C-alpha positions as CSV (number, residue, x, y, z in Angstrom):
1,M,118.8,108.2,113.0
2,Q,117.4,110.0,110.0
3,L,118.0,113.8,110.0
4,S,116.5,116.2,107.5
5,I,118.0,119.7,107.3
6,L,115.9,122.7,106.2
7,T,117.4,125.9,104.7
8,I,116.1,129.4,104.6
9,C,114.5,130.5,101.4
10,K,113.9,134.0,99.9
11,S,110.2,133.8,100.8
12,D,111.1,133.3,104.5
13,M,113.4,136.3,104.5
14,D,111.0,138.5,102.7
15,I,108.5,138.1,105.5
16,V,111.1,138.3,108.2
17,N,112.5,141.5,106.9
18,N,109.1,143.1,107.3
19,Y,109.2,142.3,111.0
20,M,112.8,142.8,112.0
21,H,111.8,145.2,114.8
22,I,110.5,142.2,116.7
23,K,114.0,140.7,116.9
24,H,115.2,143.7,118.9
25,E,112.4,143.6,121.5
26,N,113.6,142.8,125.0
27,H,111.8,139.7,126.3
28,S,111.8,138.9,130.0
29,N,113.1,135.5,131.2
30,V,109.9,133.7,132.2
31,S,110.3,130.5,134.3
32,Y,108.6,127.5,132.8
33,E,110.0,125.0,135.2
34,N,107.6,122.8,137.3
35,G,104.6,123.5,135.1
36,V,102.8,122.6,131.8
37,C,101.9,125.0,129.0
38,V,98.4,123.9,127.8
39,K,97.9,125.0,124.2
40,P,95.0,124.7,121.7
41,W,96.8,121.8,120.0
42,G,97.8,119.9,123.2
43,H,100.5,120.7,125.7
44,E,104.3,121.2,126.2
45,F,106.7,121.5,129.1
46,L,110.3,122.4,129.6
47,I,112.4,119.4,130.6
48,Y,115.9,120.9,130.5
49,Q,117.5,124.3,130.2
50,N,121.0,125.9,130.5
51,N,122.3,129.1,129.1
52,K,122.9,127.5,125.7
53,I,119.9,125.3,125.0
54,G,116.4,124.5,126.1
55,M,114.5,121.2,125.6
56,W,110.7,121.0,125.4
57,F,108.4,117.9,125.5
58,L,105.4,118.4,123.2
59,N,102.2,116.3,123.0
60,I,100.3,117.2,119.9
61,K,96.7,116.0,119.3
62,K,95.6,114.4,116.1
63,N,94.8,116.8,113.2
64,T,95.9,119.7,115.3
65,G,99.2,121.6,115.3
66,T,101.1,124.8,115.7
67,S,100.9,127.9,113.7
68,L,103.1,128.6,110.7
69,H,105.8,130.5,112.5
70,C,109.5,131.2,112.8
71,H,112.0,132.2,115.5
72,F,114.4,135.0,115.6
73,N,117.0,133.9,118.2
74,K,117.2,130.2,118.1
75,D,117.7,127.2,115.8
76,T,115.7,124.1,116.5
77,Y,115.9,120.3,116.3
78,I,112.7,118.4,116.2
79,I,112.8,114.7,117.1
80,V,109.6,112.6,116.9
81,L,109.5,110.2,119.9
82,D,106.1,108.7,119.1
83,G,103.6,108.9,116.2
84,C,104.1,110.9,113.0
85,V,104.0,114.6,112.2
86,K,103.7,116.8,109.2
87,I,106.0,119.8,108.8
88,T,104.5,122.5,106.6
89,L,106.8,125.2,105.2
90,I,106.3,128.4,103.4
91,N,104.7,128.1,99.9
92,N,102.9,124.9,101.3
93,E,105.9,122.7,101.0
94,I,105.3,119.6,103.2
95,R,107.5,117.0,104.9
96,Y,106.5,114.1,107.1
97,I,108.6,113.0,110.0
98,N,108.2,109.4,111.3
99,C,108.9,108.1,114.8
100,M,112.6,108.5,115.8
101,E,113.3,110.7,112.8
102,S,114.4,114.4,113.2
103,I,114.6,117.7,111.4
104,Y,116.8,120.7,111.8
105,I,115.0,124.1,111.5
106,P,117.2,127.2,111.4
107,K,116.1,130.6,112.8
108,Y,114.0,132.6,110.3
109,K,112.6,129.4,108.8
110,F,108.8,129.4,108.8
111,H,107.3,126.0,109.8
112,S,104.3,124.4,111.4
113,I,104.0,121.0,113.1
114,K,100.8,118.9,112.8
115,S,100.1,115.5,114.2
116,F,99.0,112.7,111.8
117,S,98.7,110.1,114.6
118,D,96.3,110.2,117.6
119,N,99.0,111.8,119.7
120,A,102.5,112.8,118.5
121,I,105.2,113.0,121.1
122,V,107.9,115.5,120.0
123,L,111.2,116.6,121.6
124,E,112.0,120.2,120.6
125,I,115.7,121.2,121.2
126,E,116.2,124.9,121.1
127,I,119.8,126.2,120.4
128,F,120.0,129.8,121.6
129,S,121.8,132.5,119.5
130,S,124.4,134.6,121.2
131,T,121.8,137.3,122.1
132,V,119.8,135.1,124.5
133,N,120.7,132.7,127.3
134,F,117.2,131.3,128.2
135,S,114.2,129.7,126.5
136,D,112.4,132.7,125.1
137,K,109.0,131.5,124.0
138,N,108.0,135.0,123.0
139,D,110.7,134.9,120.3
140,L,108.3,133.9,117.5
141,L,106.3,135.3,114.6
142,R,103.1,133.7,113.4
143,I,101.8,134.2,109.9
144,D,99.1,131.5,109.7
145,D,97.2,130.3,112.7
146,D,94.1,128.2,113.0
147,Y,93.4,129.6,116.5
148,N,93.4,133.3,115.5
149,R,96.2,134.2,118.0
150,K,98.2,137.4,117.7
151,P,101.2,137.3,115.3
152,V,103.6,137.7,118.2
153,G,103.6,136.6,121.9
154,Y,103.4,133.3,123.8
155,E,101.9,134.0,127.2
156,S,98.6,135.3,125.8
157,S,98.0,132.0,124.0
158,V,98.9,129.5,126.8
159,N,97.4,128.3,130.1
160,F,100.2,127.5,132.5
161,E,99.2,124.6,134.7
162,K,101.1,124.2,138.0
163,T,99.0,121.5,139.7
164,N,98.0,117.9,138.8
165,L,101.0,117.6,136.5
166,D,100.9,113.8,136.6
167,K,98.0,113.8,134.2
168,F,100.4,115.3,131.6
169,Q,103.1,112.8,132.4
170,H,105.3,115.8,133.4
171,F,109.0,115.2,134.1
172,S,112.3,117.0,134.2
173,L,115.7,115.6,133.1
174,I,117.8,114.9,136.2
175,E,121.4,113.7,135.9
176,N,121.7,109.9,135.5
177,K,118.0,109.3,136.2
178,S,116.2,107.6,133.3
179,V,112.7,108.6,132.1
180,N,110.7,105.8,130.5
181,M,107.4,106.2,128.6
182,H,105.8,105.3,125.2
183,D,108.5,102.6,124.7
184,F,111.3,105.1,124.8
185,S,113.9,106.0,127.5
186,M,115.6,109.3,128.0
187,I,118.5,110.0,130.3
188,L,120.8,112.9,131.1
189,N,124.3,111.3,131.3
190,T,127.3,112.8,133.0
191,V,130.3,111.7,131.0
192,K,133.9,112.0,132.3
193,T,136.0,109.8,129.9
194,T,136.1,108.8,126.3
195,E,135.3,105.3,127.3
196,E,132.1,106.4,128.9
197,L,131.3,108.4,125.8
198,L,131.8,105.3,123.6
199,S,129.4,103.3,125.8
200,L,126.5,105.6,124.7
201,K,126.9,104.6,121.0
202,S,124.0,102.1,121.1
203,N,121.5,104.9,121.7
204,Q,119.5,106.2,118.7
205,Y,120.2,109.8,119.7
206,N,122.9,111.4,121.8
207,I,122.6,115.2,122.3
208,L,125.4,117.3,123.7
209,V,123.9,119.8,126.3
210,S,127.1,121.0,128.1
211,G,130.8,120.6,128.0
212,N,133.3,120.2,125.1
213,I,133.5,117.3,122.7
214,F,136.0,117.3,119.8
215,D,135.5,115.2,116.7
216,N,138.7,115.1,114.6
217,M,139.8,118.3,116.4
218,I,136.5,120.1,115.5
219,Q,134.6,121.3,118.6
220,M,130.9,120.4,118.7
221,K,128.6,123.0,120.2
222,E,125.7,122.5,122.6
223,G,122.6,121.1,121.0
224,S,124.6,119.0,118.5
225,L,123.4,115.5,117.6
226,I,126.4,113.4,118.2
227,N,127.4,110.5,116.0
228,I,129.7,108.9,118.5
229,N,133.0,107.4,117.1
230,K,136.4,106.3,118.5
231,D,138.1,109.5,117.3
232,M,136.2,111.8,119.6
233,Q,137.7,113.3,122.7
234,I,136.1,115.1,125.6
235,D,137.4,118.0,127.7
236,S,136.6,117.6,131.4
237,I,133.0,116.7,132.2
238,V,130.3,116.7,129.5
239,S,126.5,116.2,129.8
240,I,124.7,114.3,127.1
241,V,121.0,113.5,126.7
242,S,120.6,110.0,125.3
243,I,117.4,108.6,123.8
244,K,116.6,105.0,122.9
245,K,113.3,103.4,121.7
246,N,112.4,99.8,121.1
247,G,110.5,98.9,117.9
248,W,110.6,102.4,116.4
249,K,111.1,101.1,112.9
250,D,107.9,99.0,113.2
251,D,106.0,102.1,114.3
252,S,107.0,103.9,111.1
253,K,104.9,101.4,109.1
254,I,101.6,102.9,110.1
255,I,99.8,105.2,107.7
256,Y,97.6,107.8,109.5
257,G,95.0,108.8,107.0
258,L,94.8,109.8,103.3
259,E,96.9,113.0,103.6
260,H,99.7,111.0,105.2
261,L,99.3,108.3,102.5
262,H,99.6,110.8,99.7
263,L,103.0,112.0,101.1
264,V,104.3,108.5,101.6
265,K,103.1,107.3,98.1
266,D,104.8,110.3,96.4
267,T,108.1,109.6,98.1
268,I,108.0,105.9,97.1
269,C,107.1,106.8,93.5
270,K,109.9,109.4,93.2
271,N,112.3,106.6,94.1
272,G,110.9,104.5,91.2
273,K,109.5,101.7,93.3
274,K,106.3,99.7,92.6
275,I,103.6,99.5,95.2
276,I,101.5,96.4,95.8
277,L,98.3,96.8,97.7
278,T,96.0,94.3,99.4
279,S,93.3,94.4,102.1
280,G,91.7,92.1,104.6
281,C,90.4,91.4,108.1
282,F,93.4,89.2,109.2
283,D,91.6,88.4,112.4
284,I,93.6,85.3,113.4
285,M,96.8,85.1,111.4
286,H,97.5,81.7,109.9
287,A,99.7,80.0,107.3
288,G,97.4,81.0,104.5
289,H,97.7,84.7,105.3
290,I,101.5,84.5,105.5
291,E,101.8,82.7,102.2
292,S,99.5,85.2,100.4
293,L,101.3,88.2,101.8
294,K,104.7,86.8,100.8
295,N,103.4,86.2,97.3
296,A,102.0,89.7,97.1
297,K,105.3,91.2,98.2
298,G,107.1,89.3,95.4
299,L,105.1,91.2,92.8
300,G,106.8,94.5,93.5
301,D,108.9,96.6,95.8
302,I,106.6,97.9,98.6
303,L,103.7,96.0,100.1
304,M,100.9,98.0,101.7
305,V,98.1,96.3,103.6
306,C,94.7,97.9,104.3
307,L,93.6,96.5,107.7
308,S,89.8,96.4,108.4
309,S,88.4,98.0,111.5
310,D,86.5,96.0,114.2
311,E,83.2,97.5,113.2
312,Q,83.8,96.4,109.6
313,I,84.6,92.9,110.6
314,K,81.4,92.7,112.8
315,Y,79.4,93.7,109.7
316,L,81.1,91.1,107.5
317,K,81.6,88.2,109.9
318,G,79.0,88.6,112.6
319,K,78.8,90.0,116.1
320,T,81.2,87.5,117.7
321,R,84.1,88.8,115.5
322,P,86.8,89.9,115.5
323,I,88.6,87.6,117.8
324,N,91.6,90.0,117.9
325,T,91.0,93.7,118.3
326,F,92.1,96.4,115.8
327,N,95.0,97.5,117.9
328,D,96.2,94.0,118.5
329,R,96.1,93.2,114.8
330,I,98.1,96.4,114.0
331,K,100.7,95.4,116.6
332,L,101.0,92.0,114.9
333,F,101.3,93.4,111.4
334,K,104.1,95.8,112.5
335,T,106.3,92.8,113.2
336,I,105.9,91.2,109.7
337,S,109.1,92.0,107.9
338,Y,107.7,91.8,104.3
339,V,104.8,94.2,105.1
340,D,106.2,97.7,104.5
341,Y,103.1,99.8,105.4
342,I,99.8,99.2,107.3
343,I,96.8,101.3,106.4
344,P,94.2,101.0,109.2
345,Y,90.8,102.1,107.9
346,N,87.1,101.9,108.7
347,E,84.9,101.4,105.7
348,E,82.1,104.1,105.8
349,F,80.4,102.7,102.6
350,L,80.1,99.0,103.3
351,E,78.2,98.2,100.1
352,T,80.3,100.1,97.6
353,E,83.6,100.1,99.5
354,G,84.0,103.8,98.9
355,T,86.5,104.4,101.7
356,L,88.7,101.5,100.4
357,G,88.3,102.9,96.9
358,N,89.7,106.3,97.9
359,I,92.8,104.5,99.2
360,I,93.2,102.5,96.0
361,K,92.8,105.6,93.9
362,C,95.4,107.5,96.0
363,I,98.0,104.7,95.6
364,D,97.1,103.5,92.0
365,P,99.0,100.3,92.8
366,E,101.0,98.2,90.3
367,Y,98.8,95.3,91.5
368,W,95.7,95.0,93.7
369,V,96.0,91.6,95.3
370,K,93.2,89.4,96.7
371,G,92.6,85.8,97.4
372,A,91.2,83.4,94.8
373,D,87.9,83.3,96.7
374,Y,87.2,86.6,94.9
375,T,86.6,87.0,91.1
376,L,87.9,89.7,88.8
377,E,84.3,90.6,88.0
378,Q,83.4,91.1,91.7
379,I,86.4,93.3,92.2
380,R,85.9,95.4,89.1
381,E,82.2,95.9,89.8
382,K,83.2,98.0,92.9
383,H,86.6,99.2,91.7
384,P,86.7,99.6,87.9
385,Y,89.7,102.0,88.0
386,I,92.2,99.3,89.2
387,R,94.9,98.8,86.7
388,N,96.1,95.3,87.5
389,I,94.5,92.6,89.7
390,K,96.3,89.5,90.9
391,L,94.3,86.7,92.5
392,I,96.4,84.5,94.7
393,G,95.4,80.9,95.4
394,L,94.3,80.0,98.9
395,V,96.1,77.5,101.1
396,E,93.8,74.5,101.5
397,N,92.1,74.1,104.9
398,K,93.7,77.3,106.2
399,S,91.2,80.1,107.3
400,T,90.2,82.0,110.3
401,T,86.7,80.5,110.1
402,S,88.0,76.9,110.1
403,I,90.2,77.7,113.1
404,I,87.2,79.1,115.0
405,Q,85.0,76.1,114.0
406,K,87.7,73.7,115.2
407,L,88.1,75.4,118.5
408,Q,84.3,75.4,119.0
409,Q,84.1,71.7,118.1
410,E,86.9,70.8,120.5
411,S,85.3,72.8,123.3
412,A,81.9,71.0,122.7
413,N,83.7,67.6,123.0
414,V,85.3,68.5,126.4
């Protein structure tokens, strides 16, 4: 698991100090069990609560998100279970959190959560301070909100649904009963022995929710993300929420738009790595595609592939194409080990390739790679700003068109 840890800065505390009276307000204990809180950005519901922690399941719609806010009486872990989110901090500092990555946000730290993907599924783990013993959703201060809500208060901004909860995939964590969705599983384990604790090591996340665990004689508190090891000991019975997801590393390859691409590219460049960029339909993958992608990867450190939409392929190849849909082609590319990132895109300017051009300009790759069926003149006519172009020779008699023609010929001979 990859965990980022945020710290409080002076700008956070300057704002908090102007609103310290909110901290001392007495908020009532509202029951959020057996219901879903519908918000402007999606919905959330409480899946587990005791007097130390609360766990919320969030579904955030694409290009929407929470306000820039902080909490006074709780620290928070955010774990992304599906998709990718942007965390915006004070002074417009930005982080992106991929699938199965997490971030720790202390109280008083201003943050907002926005979804890059069509829907981001997020687990929010609240760790209560000593002054509260329940999930106090009114314990927040908003300073920037797209929905013009009041600076304080939760109930006034939410519609609490108590019926038709299946449409929200509502669930609660029940001891030893697994929840399975979006390729991940989540279970509340009852652990009685050190051996049982060690058996949970294969999970990507293990979260202590009650009981005592000691790691080298240091007691872990509720809400801790546990890195299970043989030196740990448990005191009596403990409860642990375990999370596992198949293929989560592959999901982190997808780029969800230009803003996301800018953040990923900046991180790569800060690490001094060279980006290689290519594009194509890749309708039916064949040996020619594989060979060209391998050769492209060999030119640098990170290979990014711009993948054409179905509409684009119809325009270029005819109404009977593509054979494989956009989503199926993305799933296939996620499994190719030497492809580091996939950039799904729909060309809005088919003659000038302006949408693709914006991607190329954003990345400014070390090499723009295409097949030898293109010429340097053709490429530079549309994209004169490219620094270096590499044309890779085609594998003879290997193309999607030839595969389709062969199938059609064989079908006609039957």
